[in-house]
Every structure is written in structure tokens, then in C-alpha cells.
MARLO-818450 format. One record per atom (N, C-alpha, C): residue number from 1; residue in one letter; x, y negated, z. Coordinates in nm, 4 decimals, decimal comma. Example, Ala and Ser with C-alpha at 12.3 -4.5 7.8 and 13.67 -1.06 7.14 Angstrom:
<vokols>
VOKOL pos code       px       py       pz
VOKOL   1    a   1,3190   0,5690   0,7800
VOKOL   1    a   1,2300   0,4500   0,7800
VOKOL   1    a   1,3200   0,3300   0,7800
VOKOL   2    s   1,2850   0,2250   0,7080
VOKOL   2    s   1,3670   0,1060   0,7140
VOKOL   2    s   1,2900  -0,0030   0,7870
</vokols>
This chain:
<vokols>
VOKOL pos code       px       py       pz
VOKOL   1    m  -1,1200   5,9612   1,7315
VOKOL   1    m  -1,0651   6,0027   1,6045
VOKOL   1    m  -1,1369   6,1293   1,5588
VOKOL   2    k  -1,1615   6,1379   1,4332
VOKOL   2    k  -1,2324   6,2518   1,3746
VOKOL   2    k  -1,1381   6,3699   1,3574
VOKOL   3    d  -1,1815   6,4876   1,3998
VOKOL   3    d  -1,1005   6,6080   1,3828
VOKOL   3    d  -1,0977   6,6468   1,2358
VOKOL   4    r  -0,9814   6,6782   1,1883
VOKOL   4    r  -0,9683   6,7256   1,0502
VOKOL   4    r  -1,0009   6,8736   1,0475
VOKOL   5    r  -1,0811   6,9114   0,9521
VOKOL   5    r  -1,1140   7,0522   0,9348
VOKOL   5    r  -1,0031   7,1202   0,8570
VOKOL   6    k  -0,9789   7,2433   0,8908
VOKOL   6    k  -0,8725   7,3164   0,8228
VOKOL   6    k  -0,9310   7,4270   0,7374
VOKOL   7    g  -0,8584   7,4637   0,6376
VOKOL   7    g  -0,8991   7,5739   0,5530
VOKOL   7    g  -0,9917   7,5320   0,4412
VOKOL   8    p  -1,0304   7,6303   0,3582
VOKOL   8    p  -1,1133   7,5996   0,2409
VOKOL   8    p  -1,2527   7,5492   0,2775
VOKOL   9    i  -1,3112   7,5987   0,3850
VOKOL   9    i  -1,4446   7,5507   0,4250
VOKOL   9    i  -1,4359   7,4062   0,4705
VOKOL  10    g  -1,3324   7,3740   0,5417
VOKOL  10    g  -1,3124   7,2361   0,5857
VOKOL  10    g  -1,2939   7,1413   0,4692
VOKOL  11    r  -1,2177   7,1847   0,3695
VOKOL  11    r  -1,1973   7,1008   0,2509
VOKOL  11    r  -1,3273   7,0833   0,1732
VOKOL  12    a  -1,4048   7,1906   0,1613
VOKOL  12    a  -1,5334   7,1820   0,0907
VOKOL  12    a  -1,6288   7,0885   0,1649
VOKOL  13    a  -1,6284   7,0969   0,2976
VOKOL  13    a  -1,7144   7,0075   0,3759
VOKOL  13    a  -1,6710   6,8629   0,3582
VOKOL  14    g  -1,5417   6,8402   0,3534
VOKOL  14    g  -1,4908   6,7042   0,3320
VOKOL  14    g  -1,5308   6,6489   0,1967
VOKOL  15    i  -1,5234   6,7327   0,0950
VOKOL  15    i  -1,5652   6,6909  -0,0394
VOKOL  15    i  -1,7146   6,6602  -0,0412
VOKOL  16    a  -1,7935   6,7459   0,0228
VOKOL  16    a  -1,9385   6,7244   0,0271
VOKOL  16    a  -1,9719   6,5939   0,0984
VOKOL  17    e  -1,9015   6,5641   0,2068
VOKOL  17    e  -1,9247   6,4378   0,2778
VOKOL  17    e  -1,8914   6,3185   0,1889
VOKOL  18    g  -1,7838   6,3292   0,1143
VOKOL  18    g  -1,7449   6,2210   0,0243
VOKOL  18    g  -1,8460   6,1985  -0,0869
VOKOL  19    v  -1,8978   6,3075  -0,1428
VOKOL  19    v  -1,9996   6,2974  -0,2485
VOKOL  19    v  -2,1271   6,2360  -0,1927
VOKOL  20    a  -2,1674   6,2800  -0,0744
VOKOL  20    a  -2,2888   6,2262  -0,0128
VOKOL  20    a  -2,2748   6,0758   0,0135
VOKOL  21    a  -2,1586   6,0341   0,0600
VOKOL  21    a  -2,1353   5,8917   0,0840
VOKOL  21    a  -2,1410   5,8125  -0,0463
VOKOL  22    a  -2,0851   5,8679  -0,1531
VOKOL  22    a  -2,0877   5,7998  -0,2835
VOKOL  22    a  -2,2303   5,7861  -0,3351
VOKOL  23    v  -2,3110   5,8905  -0,3194
VOKOL  23    v  -2,4506   5,8853  -0,3635
VOKOL  23    v  -2,5266   5,7789  -0,2846
VOKOL  24    r  -2,5044   5,7735  -0,1538
VOKOL  24    r  -2,5717   5,6706  -0,0721
VOKOL  24    r  -2,5322   5,5307  -0,1174
VOKOL  25    r  -2,4042   5,5099  -0,1469
VOKOL  25    r  -2,3596   5,3782  -0,1940
VOKOL  25    r  -2,4248   5,3409  -0,3262
VOKOL  26    m  -2,4316   5,4365  -0,4191
VOKOL  26    m  -2,4921   5,4087  -0,5499
VOKOL  26    m  -2,6399   5,3746  -0,5345
VOKOL  27    q  -2,7118   5,4470  -0,4492
VOKOL  27    q  -2,8534   5,4187  -0,4296
VOKOL  27    q  -2,8724   5,2813  -0,3677
VOKOL  28    r  -2,7888   5,2463  -0,2746
VOKOL  28    r  -2,7987   5,1167  -0,2077
VOKOL  28    r  -2,7712   5,0047  -0,3064
VOKOL  29    e  -2,6782   5,0256  -0,3973
VOKOL  29    e  -2,6435   4,9223  -0,4948
VOKOL  29    e  -2,7508   4,9045  -0,6015
VOKOL  30    r  -2,8321   5,0053  -0,6262
VOKOL  30    r  -2,9351   4,9962  -0,7305
VOKOL  30    r  -3,0574   4,9194  -0,6854
VOKOL  31    e  -3,0823   4,9123  -0,5563
VOKOL  31    e  -3,2000   4,8427  -0,5064
VOKOL  31    e  -3,1801   4,6923  -0,5242
VOKOL  32    p  -3,2719   4,6262  -0,5929
VOKOL  32    p  -3,2569   4,4819  -0,6088
VOKOL  32    p  -3,2767   4,4112  -0,4754
VOKOL  33    r  -3,1934   4,3123  -0,4495
VOKOL  33    r  -3,2053   4,2335  -0,3273
VOKOL  33    r  -3,2425   4,0918  -0,3656
VOKOL  34    v  -3,3194   4,0282  -0,2799
VOKOL  34    v  -3,3578   3,8900  -0,3028
VOKOL  34    v  -3,2915   3,8056  -0,1945
VOKOL  35    l  -3,1986   3,7215  -0,2375
VOKOL  35    l  -3,1334   3,6275  -0,1480
VOKOL  35    l  -3,1764   3,4877  -0,1866
VOKOL  36    v  -3,2153   3,4089  -0,0897
VOKOL  36    v  -3,2472   3,2685  -0,1149
VOKOL  36    v  -3,1522   3,1847  -0,0303
VOKOL  37    y  -3,1129   3,0725  -0,0840
VOKOL  37    y  -3,0180   2,9846  -0,0164
VOKOL  37    y  -3,0870   2,8544   0,0198
VOKOL  38    d  -3,0607   2,8055   0,1416
VOKOL  38    d  -3,1157   2,6761   0,1800
VOKOL  38    d  -3,0216   2,5652   0,1343
VOKOL  39    q  -3,0536   2,4422   0,1689
VOKOL  39    q  -2,9767   2,3275   0,1203
VOKOL  39    q  -2,8327   2,3275   0,1701
VOKOL  40    t  -2,8075   2,3907   0,2837
VOKOL  40    t  -2,6718   2,3936   0,3385
VOKOL  40    t  -2,5897   2,5098   0,2839
VOKOL  41    g  -2,6527   2,5966   0,2031
VOKOL  41    g  -2,5822   2,7098   0,1456
VOKOL  41    g  -2,5972   2,8371   0,2264
VOKOL  42    y  -2,6769   2,8344   0,3305
VOKOL  42    y  -2,6995   2,9518   0,4138
VOKOL  42    y  -2,7924   3,0486   0,3402
VOKOL  43    a  -2,7506   3,1744   0,3273
VOKOL  43    a  -2,8285   3,2744   0,2533
VOKOL  43    a  -2,9210   3,3504   0,3470
VOKOL  44    r  -3,0410   3,3791   0,2974
VOKOL  44    r  -3,1359   3,4632   0,3697
VOKOL  44    r  -3,1786   3,5762   0,2789
VOKOL  45    l  -3,1802   3,6964   0,3330
VOKOL  45    l  -3,2263   3,8134   0,2596
VOKOL  45    l  -3,3766   3,8256   0,2806
VOKOL  46    i  -3,4512   3,8282   0,1712
VOKOL  46    i  -3,5961   3,8460   0,1784
VOKOL  46    i  -3,6243   3,9961   0,1752
VOKOL  47    q  -3,6861   4,0462   0,2792
VOKOL  47    q  -3,7147   4,1890   0,2905
VOKOL  47    q  -3,8178   4,2317   0,1867
VOKOL  48    p  -3,8081   4,3547   0,1349
VOKOL  48    p  -3,9021   4,4017   0,0321
VOKOL  48    p  -4,0485   4,3960   0,0746
VOKOL  49    e  -4,0760   4,4086   0,2030
VOKOL  49    e  -4,2158   4,4051   0,2482
VOKOL  49    e  -4,2657   4,2634   0,2754
VOKOL  50    a  -4,1785   4,1636   0,2617
VOKOL  50    a  -4,2170   4,0252   0,2875
VOKOL  50    a  -4,3091   3,9728   0,1776
VOKOL  51    r  -4,3984   3,8834   0,2171
VOKOL  51    r  -4,4894   3,8215   0,1214
VOKOL  51    r  -4,4087   3,7402   0,0203
VOKOL  52    g  -4,4363   3,7588  -0,1068
VOKOL  52    g  -4,3704   3,6842  -0,2132
VOKOL  52    g  -4,2446   3,7498  -0,2676
VOKOL  53    h  -4,2011   3,8594  -0,2073
VOKOL  53    h  -4,0779   3,9265  -0,2528
VOKOL  53    h  -4,0875   3,9656  -0,3994
VOKOL  54    e  -4,1961   4,0300  -0,4384
VOKOL  54    e  -4,2119   4,0757  -0,5775
VOKOL  54    e  -4,2100   3,9580  -0,6743
VOKOL  55    r  -4,2785   3,8510  -0,6395
VOKOL  55    r  -4,2851   3,7347  -0,7284
VOKOL  55    r  -4,1474   3,6702  -0,7456
VOKOL  56    i  -4,0742   3,6567  -0,6346
VOKOL  56    i  -3,9396   3,5990  -0,6421
VOKOL  56    i  -3,8501   3,6878  -0,7278
VOKOL  57    l  -3,8631   3,8182  -0,7119
VOKOL  57    l  -3,7842   3,9126  -0,7904
VOKOL  57    l  -3,8159   3,9003  -0,9390
VOKOL  58    e  -3,9439   3,8884  -0,9732
VOKOL  58    e  -3,9843   3,8728  -1,1133
VOKOL  58    e  -3,9279   3,7442  -1,1726
VOKOL  59    v  -3,9382   3,6344  -1,0972
VOKOL  59    v  -3,8871   3,5061  -1,1466
VOKOL  59    v  -3,7355   3,5134  -1,1651
VOKOL  60    g  -3,6665   3,5760  -1,0715
VOKOL  60    g  -3,5213   3,5901  -1,0826
VOKOL  60    g  -3,4808   3,6723  -1,2036
VOKOL  61    e  -3,5522   3,7825  -1,2278
VOKOL  61    e  -3,5236   3,8651  -1,3449
VOKOL  61    e  -3,5463   3,7867  -1,4730
VOKOL  62    r  -3,6513   3,7088  -1,4756
VOKOL  62    r  -3,6820   3,6266  -1,5936
VOKOL  62    r  -3,5730   3,5222  -1,6174
VOKOL  63    m  -3,5237   3,4617  -1,5081
VOKOL  63    m  -3,4170   3,3623  -1,5201
VOKOL  63    m  -3,2900   3,4265  -1,5771
VOKOL  64    v  -3,2591   3,5465  -1,5337
VOKOL  64    v  -3,1405   3,6163  -1,5844
VOKOL  64    v  -3,1580   3,6477  -1,7321
VOKOL  65    q  -3,2776   3,6897  -1,7723
VOKOL  65    q  -3,3029   3,7184  -1,9138
VOKOL  65    q  -3,2806   3,5946  -1,9989
VOKOL  66    v  -3,3325   3,4819  -1,9538
VOKOL  66    v  -3,3177   3,3579  -2,0304
VOKOL  66    v  -3,1717   3,3153  -2,0346
VOKOL  67    a  -3,1029   3,3246  -1,9225
VOKOL  67    a  -2,9633   3,2805  -1,9150
VOKOL  67    a  -2,8704   3,3675  -1,9982
VOKOL  68    t  -2,9004   3,4964  -2,0094
VOKOL  68    t  -2,8127   3,5869  -2,0837
VOKOL  68    t  -2,8525   3,6004  -2,2294
VOKOL  69    g  -2,9605   3,5362  -2,2672
VOKOL  69    g  -3,0052   3,5443  -2,4054
VOKOL  69    g  -3,0844   3,6694  -2,4344
VOKOL  70    a  -3,1206   3,7437  -2,3324
VOKOL  70    a  -3,1997   3,8649  -2,3501
VOKOL  70    a  -3,3478   3,8317  -2,3422
VOKOL  71    d  -3,3820   3,7103  -2,3799
VOKOL  71    d  -3,5205   3,6625  -2,3740
VOKOL  71    d  -3,6059   3,7425  -2,4708
VOKOL  72    d  -3,7183   3,7931  -2,4216
VOKOL  72    d  -3,8056   3,8741  -2,5067
VOKOL  72    d  -3,9159   3,7916  -2,5713
VOKOL  73    g  -3,9051   3,6581  -2,5602
VOKOL  73    g  -4,0005   3,5721  -2,6280
VOKOL  73    g  -4,1259   3,5414  -2,5487
VOKOL  74    r  -4,1283   3,5787  -2,4196
VOKOL  74    r  -4,2468   3,5492  -2,3389
VOKOL  74    r  -4,2414   3,4063  -2,2899
VOKOL  75    g  -4,3091   3,3169  -2,3576
VOKOL  75    g  -4,3354   3,1804  -2,3167
VOKOL  75    g  -4,2197   3,0978  -2,2649
VOKOL  76    g  -4,2328   2,9686  -2,2816
VOKOL  76    g  -4,1514   2,8698  -2,2168
VOKOL  76    g  -4,0053   2,8568  -2,2588
VOKOL  77    s  -3,9639   2,9126  -2,3677
VOKOL  77    s  -3,8248   2,8981  -2,4103
VOKOL  77    s  -3,8027   2,7564  -2,4602
VOKOL  78    r  -3,6958   2,6932  -2,4120
VOKOL  78    r  -3,6667   2,5568  -2,4528
VOKOL  78    r  -3,5376   2,5502  -2,5316
VOKOL  79    g  -3,5452   2,4964  -2,6486
VOKOL  79    g  -3,4266   2,4703  -2,7300
VOKOL  79    g  -3,3361   2,5893  -2,7500
VOKOL  80    g  -3,2409   2,5748  -2,8395
VOKOL  80    g  -3,1377   2,6739  -2,8618
VOKOL  80    g  -3,1902   2,8125  -2,8926
VOKOL  81    g  -3,3148   2,8211  -2,9314
VOKOL  81    g  -3,3746   2,9506  -2,9523
VOKOL  81    g  -3,3421   3,0118  -3,0858
VOKOL  82    s  -3,3874   3,1310  -3,1046
VOKOL  82    s  -3,3643   3,2007  -3,2319
VOKOL  82    s  -3,4944   3,2086  -3,3102
VOKOL  83    e  -3,5705   3,0994  -3,3039
VOKOL  83    e  -3,6990   3,0975  -3,3716
VOKOL  83    e  -3,6783   3,0763  -3,5200
VOKOL  84    e  -3,7561   3,1465  -3,6004
VOKOL  84    e  -3,7463   3,1340  -3,7447
VOKOL  84    e  -3,8309   3,0159  -3,7934
VOKOL  85    a  -3,7828   2,9468  -3,8930
VOKOL  85    a  -3,8582   2,8368  -3,9508
VOKOL  85    a  -3,9674   2,8929  -4,0411
VOKOL  86    a  -4,0846   2,8305  -4,0318
VOKOL  86    a  -4,1969   2,8792  -4,1118
VOKOL  86    a  -4,1916   2,8284  -4,2529
</vokols>
């Protein structure tokens, strides 16, 4: 069991530990992760240093852009588009 610190220094240290933990969580959540699923539904995390990680990440980002309608017009849009008639 962790000893509780007493007094104002102990409280300040506790607050600092809490802030540091929150910052670590936020940084961890900002890093994009690449998960791929096999046919049985088993997920694998592709490490950032693995071959093809960047390409998979780019394709995934592009898929999200198309699915959310945030398409910037870079090639391959099919149907339902916001193209103007000439």
C-alpha cells in the first residue's frame, strides 16, 4: 500500500503526480495506432517501426476522410459526391 503524504508538500506532490499521469495518458492517446484484424476477428497491433506501418496509416486516414465526408478531392471518389456540373 502506498503511504499517504501529509501536509502541504504531500498534497502538492500528489497533485503533481496526478497531472503527470494525465499528461502521459493524453500523449499516449494522441499517437495513432494501427490495428489489423484477421478473418477470425483477432486484432494485431502493427508497431510503428514495422514495414508498411506508414502506408497502412495513410490508407486508414484516407478511408476515414472518405467515410466522414471530409474528402479533399484527391482521386477515386465514387458516387454521392459534391461535384459541380459543368
